[in-house]
C-alpha positions in Angstrom: -26.8 13.1 40.7 -25.9 9.2 41.4 -24.9 7.3 38.4 -24.4 4.4 39.7 -28.4 3.4 39.3 -27.4 5.1 35.9 -24.8 2.5 35.2 -26.6 -0.5 36.0 -29.7 -0.3 34.0 -27.2 -0.2 31.3 -26.9 -3.9 29.3 -23.7 -5.7 29.5 -22.4 -6.6 26.1 -21.6 -9.9 24.4 -19.7 -9.4 21.3 -19.9 -12.3 20.0 -17.6 -13.0 17.1 -18.8 -15.8 14.7 -18.1 -16.7 11.2 -21.3 -17.8 9.1 -19.9 -20.6 7.4 -18.6 -22.0 11.1 -20.3 -25.3 12.4 -19.3 -24.3 15.3 -21.6 -21.3 15.3 -24.5 -23.3 14.4 -23.9 -24.9 18.3 -23.3 -21.8 19.9 -27.0 -20.6 18.9 -28.9 -23.0 22.0 -26.3 -21.1 24.3 -27.1 -17.6 22.7 -30.6 -17.9 23.6 -30.4 -19.5 26.6 -28.5 -15.8 27.7 -30.9 -14.0 26.0 -34.6 -15.6 28.0 -31.7 -15.0 31.3 -30.9 -12.0 30.6 -33.3 -10.0 28.0 -33.2 -6.5 27.7 -29.9 -6.2 30.5 -27.8 -8.0 27.9 -27.1 -6.6 24.6 -25.3 -9.8 22.4 -23.9 -8.2 19.2 -23.3 -9.9 15.9 -18.9 -9.2 15.4 -17.7 -10.7 12.0 -14.6 -12.7 12.3 -14.8 -14.6 8.0 -12.2 -17.3 7.8 -10.3 -17.8 5.3 -10.4 -21.4 5.3 -14.3 -20.7 4.5 -14.9 -19.3 1.2 -18.1 -18.0 1.6 -17.8 -16.2 4.6 -16.9 -13.4 4.2 -20.2 -12.8 1.6 -21.9 -14.0 4.1 -20.9 -11.4 7.0 -21.5 -8.3 4.4 -25.2 -10.2 3.0 -25.6 -10.2 7.8 -25.1 -7.1 7.8 -27.6 -5.9 5.7 -30.1 -8.2 6.9 -29.2 -6.1 9.7 -30.0 -3.1 7.8 -33.5 -5.0 6.7 -34.8 -5.8 10.4 -33.9 -9.1 10.9 -30.1 -9.4 11.9 -29.6 -12.7 14.1 -33.4 -14.0 12.1 -30.9 -14.3 8.8 -27.5 -15.0 10.9 -29.7 -18.3 12.4 -31.6 -19.1 8.5 -27.9 -19.2 7.2 -25.9 -21.0 10.0 -29.3 -24.0 10.2 -28.2 -24.5 6.2 -24.1 -24.0 7.0 -23.4 -27.2 4.9 -25.2 -26.0 1.7 -23.7 -22.8 1.9 -20.2 -24.3 1.8 -21.8 -26.2 -2.0 -24.5 -22.8 -3.3 -22.5 -19.7 -2.4 -23.8 -16.1 -2.5 -26.9 -17.3 -4.7 -27.9 -19.1 -1.4 -27.6 -15.9 0.9 -30.1 -14.0 -1.4 -32.6 -17.4 -1.5 -32.2 -17.4 1.9 -33.2 -13.4 2.4 -35.9 -13.6 0.2 -38.0 -16.5 2.6 -37.5 -14.5 5.5 -39.9 -11.5 3.3 -36.2 -9.8 3.3 -35.2 -7.4 -0.1 -33.9 -10.1 -2.0 -32.9 -7.8 -4.6 -31.0 -5.2 -2.8 -29.3 -7.9 -0.8 -27.8 -9.1 -4.5 -26.8 -5.0 -4.7 -25.5 -5.3 -2.0 -23.1 -8.4 -1.9 -22.4 -6.4 -5.5 -21.4 -2.8 -4.5 -19.9 -3.9 -0.7 -21.4 -2.1 0.8 -21.1 -3.5 4.2 -17.6 -3.9 3.0 -16.1 -2.1 5.8 -18.2 -2.5 9.1 -17.5 -6.4 7.6 -13.3 -5.6 7.7 -13.5 -3.4 10.6 -14.7 -6.2 12.0 -12.3 -8.5 11.8 -9.2 -6.1 12.0 -10.6 -4.9 16.4 -11.2 -9.2 16.6 -7.1 -9.6 15.2 -6.2 -7.0 18.1 -8.1 -9.1 20.0 -6.3 -12.4 20.1 -9.2 -13.6 17.8 -7.8 -17.1 16.1 -11.5 -18.9 15.4 -15.0 -18.5 16.1 -17.1 -18.4 18.3 -15.0 -16.0 20.3 -17.0 -14.4 23.2 -15.6 -11.2 24.8 -17.7 -9.7 28.1 -16.2 -7.0 30.6 -13.1 -7.3 28.5 -12.1 -10.6 28.9 -11.6 -12.9 25.3 -13.8 -16.7 25.8 -12.3 -18.9 22.9 -15.2 -21.2 21.7 -13.4 -22.4 18.5 -11.9 -25.1 20.2 -14.2 -26.2 23.3 -18.0 -24.4 24.0 -18.4 -26.5 27.0 -18.4 -24.0 30.1 -18.7 -21.1 28.3 -21.8 -20.3 28.8 -21.8 -21.0 32.5 -18.6 -18.6 32.7 -19.9 -15.7 30.1 -23.0 -16.2 32.9 -20.6 -15.6 36.1 -19.3 -12.3 34.5 -22.7 -11.0 33.3 -23.7 -11.4 36.9 -20.9 -10.2 38.7 -21.3 -7.0 35.8 -24.9 -6.9 36.5 -25.1 -6.6 40.2 -21.9 -3.5 39.7 
């Protein structure tokens, strides 16, 4: 069997280290939308959590995003939270539950998930892996073993991601 055909059909993985209280991550959504449009199911864009200590609600927001993923609206929830990044700073965890309700998710289950900490291990594991990869800020992208730091500047990053993705997809 020729497995080069099967490998070319598997999607390119783009890991996005993100923090839901980060204005730069909100800005990055436009690039992620463009990448989704260009590559469709040939690119698997994975949310990875990297809550920064300077943002006191970021860790809870990461857990809430995991609950949204479980309930089937992960990226939709991430976008909704990032759209209200300034408000999250003031309102905190009640806003995370409110947004879940607005999206038709089970807000009560969100509240419970934040209290019982069922998603803490996922967030901790992402953060540990990010630190091992020398992620220092968000957004940071990893594709094809290459780390691209969007925390300082996002200029030219989408073009670089596309260049790497095209090379990987060409095999």
